[in-house]
C-alpha positions as CSV (number, residue, x, y, z in Angstrom):
1,M,64.5,47.4,-34.3
2,A,62.8,50.6,-33.0
3,N,59.8,48.7,-31.6
4,A,60.7,49.6,-28.0
5,T,60.1,53.3,-28.8
6,R,56.7,52.8,-30.5
7,D,53.5,53.4,-28.5
8,Y,51.8,50.4,-30.1
9,V,51.7,48.0,-33.0
10,E,48.7,46.6,-35.0
11,A,48.8,42.9,-35.5
12,D,46.5,39.9,-36.2
13,L,45.5,37.7,-33.2
14,N,43.8,34.4,-33.6
15,Y,40.5,34.1,-31.7
16,L,38.2,31.1,-31.6
17,A,35.5,31.1,-34.2
18,Y,33.0,29.7,-31.8
19,D,30.3,27.4,-33.3
20,G,28.6,26.4,-30.1
21,Q,30.7,23.2,-29.7
22,R,33.2,22.6,-27.0
23,P,36.7,22.5,-28.6
24,V,38.8,19.4,-28.2
25,N,42.6,19.6,-28.5
26,Y,45.2,16.8,-28.4
27,A,48.5,17.2,-26.6
28,Y,49.9,14.2,-28.5
29,P,49.2,12.7,-32.0
30,P,45.5,11.9,-32.0
31,P,43.9,8.6,-33.1
32,P,43.6,8.0,-36.9
33,G,40.9,10.2,-38.4
34,V,40.8,12.5,-35.5
35,P,42.0,16.1,-35.9
36,Q,44.7,17.5,-33.7
37,S,42.1,20.2,-32.8
38,S,38.4,20.5,-33.5
39,A,38.6,24.3,-33.0
40,R,38.6,26.8,-35.8
41,F,40.3,30.2,-35.4
42,E,39.9,33.5,-37.2
43,S,42.2,36.4,-37.1
44,H,41.3,39.9,-35.9
45,Q,43.5,42.9,-36.2
46,V,44.0,44.6,-32.9
47,K,46.0,47.4,-31.4
48,I,48.7,46.1,-29.0
49,E,50.1,48.8,-26.7
50,N,53.7,49.1,-25.7
51,A,53.5,48.5,-21.9
52,R,57.0,49.8,-21.4
53,R,55.8,53.3,-22.4
54,R,52.9,53.4,-19.9
55,A,53.2,55.9,-17.1
56,E,51.7,53.3,-14.8
57,R,53.2,49.9,-15.5
58,P,50.8,46.9,-15.6
59,S,50.7,44.8,-12.4
60,L,50.1,41.1,-11.8
61,H,47.3,42.0,-9.3
62,R,45.5,44.6,-11.5
63,E,45.9,43.8,-15.2
64,G,47.1,40.3,-14.6
65,F,50.7,40.6,-15.8
66,E,53.9,42.5,-15.1
67,L,57.5,42.8,-16.2
68,R,60.3,42.3,-13.6
69,E,64.1,42.5,-13.8
70,H,65.5,39.1,-12.7
71,R,68.9,37.8,-13.6
72,S,69.2,34.0,-13.6
73,A,72.4,32.1,-12.7
74,V,71.3,29.4,-15.1
75,H,72.5,29.7,-18.6
76,D,72.2,26.1,-19.9
77,F,68.4,25.6,-20.3
78,S,69.1,22.4,-22.2
79,D,69.9,20.6,-18.9
80,E,66.6,19.3,-17.5
81,S,68.0,18.5,-14.1
82,L,69.5,22.1,-13.8
83,I,66.1,23.6,-14.7
84,R,64.3,21.5,-12.1
85,S,66.9,22.2,-9.3
86,A,68.6,25.5,-9.7
87,Y,66.1,27.4,-11.9
88,Y,63.0,26.2,-10.0
89,W,64.6,27.4,-6.8
90,E,65.2,30.8,-8.4
91,V,61.6,31.1,-9.6
92,E,60.2,30.0,-6.3
93,R,62.2,32.8,-4.5
94,L,61.1,35.3,-7.2
95,L,57.4,34.6,-6.8
96,Q,57.6,34.7,-3.0
97,A,59.2,38.2,-3.3
98,A,56.8,39.4,-6.0
99,T,53.6,38.1,-4.4
100,R,54.4,37.8,-0.7
101,A,53.2,34.2,-1.0
102,E,53.5,31.9,2.0
103,K,54.2,28.9,-0.3
104,V,55.1,28.3,-3.9
105,V,54.7,24.9,-5.7
106,I,56.2,24.7,-9.2
107,F,54.5,22.0,-11.2
108,D,55.8,22.2,-14.8
109,H,57.8,24.1,-17.4
110,T,57.9,24.4,-21.2
111,L,60.7,25.3,-23.5
112,R,59.8,27.1,-26.8
113,L,61.5,27.9,-30.1
114,D,59.9,30.0,-32.8
115,T,61.0,27.8,-35.7
116,P,58.2,25.7,-37.4
117,G,59.0,22.0,-37.8
118,H,62.2,22.2,-35.7
119,A,63.5,18.8,-34.6
120,E,64.7,19.5,-31.0
121,A,63.0,17.0,-28.7
122,G,60.9,18.4,-25.9
123,I,60.7,21.9,-27.3
124,R,57.4,23.4,-28.5
125,E,56.6,26.3,-30.8
126,P,55.0,29.4,-29.4
127,V,51.2,29.3,-29.3
128,R,49.7,31.7,-31.8
129,R,46.0,31.6,-30.5
130,V,44.4,33.5,-27.8
131,H,44.1,31.2,-24.7
132,N,44.5,30.8,-21.0
133,D,46.1,27.7,-19.6
134,Q,43.6,27.0,-16.8
135,T,39.9,27.5,-16.2
136,F,37.8,28.2,-13.1
137,V,37.3,24.4,-12.9
138,S,40.8,23.2,-13.7
139,G,42.5,25.8,-11.5
140,P,41.4,24.1,-8.2
141,R,42.2,20.7,-9.6
142,R,45.9,21.7,-9.7
143,V,45.9,22.2,-6.0
144,R,44.6,18.6,-5.4
145,D,47.0,17.3,-8.1
146,H,50.2,18.7,-6.5
147,L,49.5,18.8,-2.7
148,P,48.8,16.0,-0.2
149,A,45.0,15.6,0.2
150,E,44.7,17.1,3.7
151,E,46.8,20.1,2.9
152,A,45.1,20.7,-0.4
153,E,41.6,20.9,1.3
154,Q,43.0,23.5,3.8
155,R,44.7,25.5,1.1
156,L,41.5,25.5,-1.1
157,K,39.7,27.5,1.7
158,H,42.0,30.5,1.3
159,R,43.4,32.5,-1.6
160,Y,45.7,30.9,-4.1
161,A,46.7,31.5,-7.7
162,I,48.6,30.0,-10.6
163,V,51.3,32.2,-12.2
164,N,53.3,31.7,-15.3
165,V,56.9,33.0,-15.2
166,W,58.0,33.6,-18.8
167,R,61.7,34.3,-19.8
168,P,63.6,34.7,-23.0
169,I,66.7,32.4,-23.4
170,G,70.0,33.7,-24.9
171,A,68.9,36.9,-26.5
172,P,66.1,39.6,-26.4
173,V,62.8,38.6,-28.0
174,K,62.7,39.8,-31.7
175,T,60.1,37.4,-33.0
176,A,56.8,36.0,-31.6
177,P,56.5,38.3,-28.7
178,L,53.9,37.7,-26.1
179,A,50.6,39.7,-26.2
180,M,48.6,39.9,-23.0
181,C,45.0,41.1,-22.5
182,D,44.2,43.4,-19.6
183,A,42.0,41.2,-17.3
184,R,39.7,44.1,-16.6
185,S,38.6,44.2,-20.3
186,I,37.7,40.5,-20.4
187,S,34.0,39.4,-20.1
188,R,32.9,36.1,-18.7
189,D,31.1,35.5,-22.0
190,D,34.4,35.6,-23.9
191,L,35.6,32.4,-22.2
192,V,35.1,29.1,-23.9
193,P,36.1,26.0,-21.9
194,S,38.1,23.6,-24.1
195,D,39.3,20.0,-23.5
196,L,43.1,19.4,-23.6
197,V,43.5,15.6,-24.0
198,Y,46.6,13.9,-22.7
199,R,47.4,10.2,-22.9
200,D,46.5,9.8,-19.2
201,K,44.0,12.6,-18.5
202,V,41.8,15.4,-19.9
203,G,42.7,18.9,-18.8
204,E,40.7,22.1,-19.4
205,T,41.8,25.4,-20.8
206,Y,40.0,28.5,-22.1
207,A,39.8,29.6,-25.7
208,F,38.5,33.2,-26.3
209,R,35.9,34.7,-28.5
210,H,36.7,38.1,-30.0
211,N,35.6,41.1,-28.1
212,S,36.4,44.6,-29.3
213,N,36.7,45.8,-25.7
214,H,39.8,43.7,-25.2
215,R,42.9,45.9,-24.4
216,W,46.1,44.2,-25.5
217,F,49.7,44.9,-24.3
218,Y,53.2,43.7,-24.9
219,F,56.7,44.4,-23.7
220,P,59.0,44.9,-26.7
221,Q,62.3,43.1,-26.8
222,V,62.1,41.3,-23.4
223,R,65.7,40.5,-22.3
224,P,67.0,37.3,-20.7
225,D,67.5,39.3,-17.5
226,E,63.8,40.1,-17.5
227,V,60.7,38.0,-16.8
228,V,57.0,38.4,-17.5
229,L,54.7,37.3,-14.7
230,L,51.4,36.2,-16.1
231,K,48.2,35.4,-14.0
232,I,46.7,32.1,-15.1
233,Y,44.2,31.7,-12.3
234,D,43.2,33.4,-9.1
235,S,40.7,32.1,-6.6
236,L,39.9,35.6,-5.3
237,V,36.6,36.4,-6.9
238,T,36.7,40.2,-6.6
239,G,39.4,42.8,-6.4
240,A,42.1,41.2,-8.5
241,A,42.7,39.9,-12.0
242,R,41.5,36.3,-12.1
243,L,43.2,35.3,-15.4
244,T,44.8,36.8,-18.5
245,A,44.2,35.9,-22.1
246,H,47.5,35.7,-24.0
247,T,49.1,34.6,-27.2
248,A,52.3,34.9,-29.3
249,F,51.9,37.1,-32.3
250,D,53.8,38.1,-35.4
251,D,55.1,41.6,-34.9
252,P,54.7,43.4,-38.3
253,N,57.8,45.4,-37.5
254,S,60.1,42.5,-37.0
255,A,62.9,42.1,-39.5
256,P,62.6,38.9,-41.6
257,N,66.1,37.8,-40.6
258,E,65.8,38.1,-36.9
259,A,66.9,35.2,-34.7
260,P,63.9,33.1,-33.6
261,R,62.6,33.5,-30.1
262,R,63.7,31.0,-27.5
263,S,61.9,31.0,-24.1
264,I,61.1,29.1,-21.0
265,E,57.9,29.3,-19.0
266,V,57.5,27.9,-15.5
267,R,54.0,27.4,-14.0
268,A,53.5,27.6,-10.3
269,L,50.9,27.5,-7.6
270,V,51.1,30.4,-5.2
271,F,49.5,30.2,-1.8
272,W,48.8,33.1,0.6
273,P,48.3,32.9,4.3
274,A,44.7,32.8,5.6
275,S,44.8,36.5,6.5
276,N,45.2,37.4,2.8
277,G,41.6,36.6,2.0
278,A,39.2,33.7,1.6
279,V,38.3,32.2,-1.8
């Protein structure tokens, strides 16, 4: 494909068709008669710029996302224990180097395969709707969920963030690439808190209303020796990207016989020392 040399593509992204009601989504098969999601989405054609061709590459701090070269020693991502030991260790070191964090706490990961109806247990399809995995309410909850109570209260007094580390598996991404919205183009009114219902708890994520001011980017053909860092939450109120809307999308220039995208994303809490700024 020649996508890596194009300045941009035009593609449809699925935004929330907001009706004034709080969306409810189930992370498991819902009770009889209850829809998997109460949300309705509508597609909007947008321009998605090739971030590889920008003179100034996007950064995690400014736009809310960035691309980094990073070769992993892990090749078998079907081994859960290997992911949690060796790969988590790699990601922790990567985030410390990229953010100068004092502490990194990885709390989950997701494997994805771009094949509808696939039968591989524990593997999800890419999400083709504009969203963000945390909100300004659920972000702080993560700190309390994953740290001892006393440490959590101390960490919450200073700057922390949640970062998603996204990597292709096995081959460069040719289908369902990841589109990311420049955080500076997002308005607070675009954010719609949504319930994500698990069997044992209810989480909160953001869906997004369409805004013609949104500036979208992607990195064509991300390789397995590259990772995308994506800001999911930042406690710092001013001076940095606080979150980034993102979604998989159907690249109109992808060949119909391309191998489906496989990827892994790891989500982590990132804590800075007190001198880096208060919440």
